[in-house]
PASEBA-1860 file (N, C-alpha, C; in nm, 3 decimals):
! residues 141
1> XXXXXXXX> 3.476/12.500/6.984/3.555/12.397/7.050/3.675/12.360/6.961 ~ 3.789/12.347/7.023/3.909/12.308/6.950/3.902/12.162/6.911 ~ 3.954/12.132/6.792/3.966/11.992/6.749/4.103/11.943/6.796 ~ 4.103/11.836/6.874/4.226/11.785/6.934/4.245/11.638/6.900 ~ 4.365/11.604/6.852/4.402/11.465/6.827/4.503/11.422/6.933 ~ 4.480/11.305/6.991/4.575/11.245/7.083/4.626/11.120/7.012 ~ 4.748/11.129/6.957/4.805/11.019/6.882/4.917/10.955/6.964 ~ 4.933/10.824/6.950/5.033/10.757/7.033/5.076/10.625/6.970
9> XXXXXXXX> 5.188/10.576/7.020/5.233/10.440/6.992/5.275/10.380/7.126 ~ 5.232/10.256/7.149/5.259/10.192/7.277/5.303/10.048/7.254 ~ 5.398/10.002/7.333/5.440/9.862/7.326/5.398/9.787/7.451 ~ 5.435/9.840/7.568/5.406/9.769/7.693/5.269/9.804/7.751 ~ 5.208/9.911/7.701/5.077/9.952/7.750/5.077/10.081/7.829 ~ 5.193/10.127/7.876/5.193/10.248/7.958/5.160/10.372/7.876 ~ 5.210/10.382/7.755/5.179/10.499/7.672/5.031/10.500/7.635 ~ 4.975/10.383/7.612/4.831/10.374/7.582/4.751/10.426/7.701
17> XXXXXXXX> 4.791/10.390/7.822/4.723/10.437/7.942/4.732/10.590/7.951 ~ 4.851/10.645/7.924/4.869/10.791/7.925/4.777/10.855/7.822 ~ 4.775/10.800/7.700/4.694/10.856/7.592/4.545/10.851/7.627 ~ 4.501/10.740/7.682/4.360/10.728/7.720/4.325/10.826/7.831 ~ 4.416/10.843/7.927/4.394/10.940/8.034/4.379/11.081/7.976 ~ 4.473/11.118/7.888/4.472/11.252/7.828/4.345/11.273/7.747 ~ 4.311/11.176/7.663/4.191/11.188/7.580/4.065/11.202/7.666 ~ 4.062/11.136/7.779/3.945/11.144/7.868/3.934/11.284/7.932
25> XXXXXXXX> 4.046/11.353/7.946/4.045/11.487/8.007/3.999/11.594/7.908 ~ 4.018/11.571/7.779/3.990/11.672/7.676/3.859/11.636/7.606 ~ 3.756/11.709/7.634/3.624/11.682/7.577/3.630/11.687/7.425 ~ 3.580/11.580/7.362/3.571/11.576/7.216/3.700/11.541/7.143 ~ 3.805/11.508/7.217/3.932/11.473/7.149/3.920/11.338/7.080 ~ 4.007/11.319/6.982/4.009/11.191/6.910/4.136/11.117/6.946 ~ 4.122/10.991/6.989/4.234/10.905/7.027/4.273/10.821/6.906 ~ 4.402/10.828/6.866/4.448/10.760/6.745/4.575/10.680/6.776
33> XXXXXXXX> 4.570/10.550/6.750/4.684/10.461/6.771/4.769/10.460/6.643 ~ 4.889/10.512/6.650/4.978/10.518/6.533/5.023/10.381/6.486 ~ 5.006/10.279/6.569/5.039/10.144/6.525/4.935/10.092/6.426 ~ 4.819/10.159/6.422/4.709/10.115/6.335/4.687/10.207/6.215 ~ 4.707/10.337/6.234/4.680/10.434/6.128/4.768/10.558/6.145 ~ 4.807/10.618/6.033/4.878/10.746/6.036/4.775/10.850/5.990 ~ 4.728/10.935/6.080/4.618/11.026/6.048/4.661/11.151/5.971 ~ 4.566/11.210/5.904/4.583/11.343/5.846/4.547/11.441/5.957
41> XXXXXXXX> 4.641/11.520/6.002/4.617/11.608/6.117/4.588/11.752/6.076 ~ 4.570/11.777/5.949/4.551/11.915/5.902/4.429/11.982/5.962 ~ 4.325/11.908/5.995/4.201/11.967/6.047/4.204/11.991/6.198 ~ 4.308/11.948/6.266/4.315/11.961/6.412/4.382/12.091/6.453 ~ 4.335/12.148/6.564/4.395/12.270/6.620/4.513/12.236/6.711 ~ 4.503/12.120/6.776/4.608/12.077/6.869/4.633/11.928/6.849 ~ 4.760/11.890/6.863/4.798/11.750/6.847/4.886/11.713/6.965 ~ 4.844/11.610/7.037/4.923/11.557/7.148/4.979/11.424/7.101
49> XXXXXXXX> 5.109/11.405/7.115/5.177/11.290/7.057/5.246/11.213/7.169 ~ 5.216/11.084/7.178/5.271/11.003/7.287/5.357/10.889/7.239 ~ 5.465/10.867/7.313/5.555/10.756/7.284/5.617/10.706/7.413 ~ 5.646/10.579/7.412/5.731/10.523/7.516/5.875/10.546/7.473 ~ 5.965/10.524/7.565/6.108/10.540/7.535/6.180/10.413/7.578 ~ 6.261/10.362/7.490/6.349/10.248/7.521/6.488/10.281/7.472 ~ 6.583/10.276/7.563/6.724/10.302/7.532/6.740/10.435/7.456 ~ 6.676/10.541/7.507/6.681/10.677/7.453/6.623/10.687/7.312
57> XXXXXXXX> 6.535/10.596/7.275/6.471/10.600/7.144/6.320/10.602/7.160 ~ 6.258/10.692/7.085/6.112/10.692/7.079/6.070/10.583/6.981 ~ 5.945/10.539/6.991/5.897/10.432/6.905/5.889/10.477/6.760 ~ 5.919/10.384/6.667/5.926/10.416/6.525/5.801/10.481/6.468 ~ 5.680/10.434/6.499/5.562/10.502/6.443/5.555/10.650/6.480 ~ 5.600/10.684/6.601/5.599/10.824/6.644/5.706/10.903/6.570 ~ 5.825/10.846/6.558/5.932/10.914/6.484/5.891/10.939/6.340 ~ 5.827/10.841/6.276/5.780/10.858/6.138/5.672/10.967/6.130
65> XXXXXXXX> 5.580/10.965/6.225/5.474/11.065/6.230/5.532/11.205/6.245 ~ 5.627/11.221/6.336/5.690/11.351/6.358/5.764/11.398/6.233 ~ 5.838/11.310/6.170/5.912/11.347/6.049/5.818/11.388/5.936 ~ 5.712/11.310/5.917/5.616/11.337/5.810/5.541/11.468/5.831 ~ 5.512/11.501/5.956/5.427/11.616/5.988/5.499/11.733/6.054 ~ 5.632/11.734/6.050/5.706/11.835/6.126/5.669/11.978/6.086 ~ 5.651/12.006/5.958/5.615/12.142/5.914/5.475/12.179/5.964 ~ 5.381/12.089/5.946/5.242/12.114/5.986/5.231/12.131/6.138
73> XXXXXXXX> 5.308/12.053/6.213/5.303/12.062/6.359/5.353/12.197/6.409 ~ 5.438/12.262/6.333/5.487/12.395/6.372/5.375/12.497/6.378 ~ 5.265/12.473/6.308/5.154/12.569/6.304/5.043/12.533/6.402 ~ 5.064/12.431/6.482/4.961/12.384/6.575/5.013/12.381/6.719 ~ 4.919/12.382/6.812/4.955/12.359/6.952/4.995/12.212/6.959 ~ 5.118/12.186/6.997/5.170/12.049/6.995/5.234/12.015/7.128 ~ 5.190/11.903/7.185/5.245/11.855/7.312/5.293/11.712/7.291 ~ 5.412/11.685/7.336/5.468/11.550/7.332/5.458/11.492/7.472
81> XXXXXXXX> 5.393/11.376/7.485/5.387/11.312/7.616/5.462/11.180/7.609 ~ 5.549/11.161/7.707/5.640/11.048/7.706/5.621/10.959/7.828 ~ 5.615/10.831/7.803/5.608/10.731/7.908/5.748/10.674/7.922 ~ 5.808/10.695/8.039/5.949/10.658/8.054/5.980/10.640/8.203 ~ 6.043/10.529/8.234/6.081/10.501/8.373/6.207/10.577/8.414 ~ 6.287/10.620/8.316/6.417/10.685/8.344/6.413/10.831/8.300 ~ 6.363/10.923/8.385/6.350/11.063/8.345/6.481/11.130/8.306 ~ 6.593/11.078/8.354/6.722/11.139/8.321/6.759/11.121/8.173
89> XXXXXXXX> 6.686/11.035/8.102/6.717/11.014/7.960/6.631/11.100/7.866 ~ 6.541/11.180/7.920/6.448/11.258/7.836/6.522/11.353/7.742 ~ 6.613/11.434/7.795/6.682/11.532/7.710/6.758/11.465/7.596 ~ 6.828/11.358/7.627/6.902/11.284/7.524/6.805/11.228/7.419 ~ 6.694/11.177/7.465/6.592/11.121/7.375/6.539/11.228/7.281 ~ 6.507/11.344/7.333/6.455/11.453/7.249/6.559/11.496/7.147 ~ 6.682/11.509/7.191/6.791/11.551/7.102/6.810/11.452/6.987 ~ 6.801/11.323/7.016/6.826/11.220/6.915/6.705/11.192/6.825
97> XXXXXXXX> 6.584/11.220/6.870/6.465/11.172/6.801/6.376/11.276/6.736 ~ 6.387/11.402/6.777/6.297/11.504/6.723/6.355/11.571/6.599 ~ 6.270/11.598/6.501/6.315/11.682/6.388/6.359/11.817/6.444 ~ 6.466/11.872/6.391/6.526/11.995/6.445/6.427/12.110/6.456 ~ 6.335/12.122/6.357/6.242/12.235/6.360/6.137/12.222/6.470 ~ 6.127/12.108/6.534/6.028/12.089/6.640/6.085/12.098/6.781 ~ 6.216/12.099/6.793/6.279/12.092/6.925/6.228/12.202/7.018 ~ 6.218/12.326/6.970/6.174/12.436/7.055/6.022/12.457/7.051
105> XXXXXXXX> 5.955/12.390/6.958/5.812/12.406/6.937/5.729/12.324/7.037 ~ 5.777/12.207/7.071/5.699/12.113/7.152/5.708/12.140/7.301 ~ 5.595/12.126/7.366/5.595/12.120/7.511/5.603/11.971/7.545 ~ 5.686/11.934/7.639/5.704/11.792/7.671/5.650/11.764/7.811 ~ 5.569/11.658/7.820/5.513/11.616/7.948/5.562/11.474/7.977 ~ 5.622/11.456/8.093/5.664/11.323/8.135/5.549/11.259/8.212 ~ 5.500/11.148/8.160/5.383/11.082/8.219/5.420/10.980/8.326 ~ 5.548/10.952/8.342/5.589/10.844/8.431/5.600/10.716/8.351
113> XXXXXXXX> 5.629/10.608/8.417/5.642/10.481/8.347/5.684/10.371/8.443 ~ 5.701/10.254/8.385/5.742/10.137/8.462/5.877/10.088/8.410 ~ 5.949/10.017/8.494/6.075/9.958/8.451/6.050/9.865/8.333 ~ 6.148/9.855/8.242/6.129/9.766/8.126/6.088/9.625/8.168 ~ 5.999/9.568/8.088/5.949/9.431/8.105/5.866/9.410/8.232 ~ 5.818/9.522/8.291/5.729/9.515/8.405/5.586/9.509/8.354 ~ 5.507/9.421/8.409/5.368/9.410/8.369/5.287/9.526/8.430 ~ 5.204/9.588/8.347/5.119/9.697/8.393/5.002/9.638/8.473
121> XXXXXXXX> 4.996/9.671/8.601/4.889/9.618/8.686/4.800/9.728/8.743 ~ 4.850/9.852/8.745/4.772/9.965/8.794/4.826/10.093/8.733 ~ 4.774/10.205/8.775/4.815/10.335/8.720/4.882/10.423/8.826 ~ 4.935/10.363/8.931/4.996/10.441/9.039/5.115/10.523/8.989 ~ 5.180/10.481/8.883/5.297/10.548/8.826/5.261/10.670/8.742 ~ 5.135/10.682/8.700/5.092/10.788/8.610/5.096/10.923/8.680 ~ 5.166/11.019/8.622/5.180/11.152/8.681/5.064/11.241/8.636 ~ 4.945/11.208/8.683/4.823/11.275/8.638/4.822/11.425/8.671
129> XXXXXXXX> 4.878/11.464/8.784/4.880/11.606/8.819/4.965/11.686/8.721 ~ 5.079/11.632/8.681/5.165/11.700/8.583/5.097/11.707/8.447 ~ 5.031/11.599/8.409/4.959/11.597/8.281/4.848/11.702/8.283 ~ 4.767/11.701/8.389/4.657/11.797/8.400/4.708/11.942/8.398 ~ 4.819/11.968/8.465/4.875/12.103/8.467/4.916/12.147/8.327 ~ 4.975/12.059/8.250/5.016/12.093/8.114/4.895/12.117/8.025 ~ 4.794/12.032/8.037/4.672/12.049/7.956/4.603/12.181/7.990 ~ 4.598/12.215/8.119/4.536/12.342/8.162/4.617/12.462/8.111
137> XXXXX> 4.748/12.451/8.118/4.836/12.559/8.072/4.810/12.592/7.926 ~ 4.777/12.490/7.850/4.753/12.508/7.706/4.605/12.529/7.672 ~ 4.523/12.544/7.774/4.381/12.571/7.753/4.303/12.455/7.695 ~ 4.350/12.334/7.721/4.283/12.216/7.666/4.181/12.154/7.763 ~ 4.192/12.191/7.890/4.091/12.146/7.989/4.050/12.266/8.074
END
């Protein structure tokens, strides 16, 4: 069985919901909140990294994690999952926030999102079919 880490940073709660959904799909995965701990990922076969986006910026804990682990992530199956209400800003966000050596390495999954300052009341916005398709494509489910 592959060792899988699902790491994330969330402010409004949508990225946490995405991370929990993903972790629930992957048997035996470990869910790690980057706001609480920066993990050693050397023992993992695959790392899924989640962030919300505000004004074309990923959250600082995720940016720090990516910068610190960019070389190691190149040797692993790596998926970036983003919670974002404005899909048209994804490319700009990736260009501005990813270490250059990871730009072509990462598979990116858009999880959906809510408008800024909207209270999370349900998961109707979650793009579960797209998430599941990406996880299946990478042999994680």
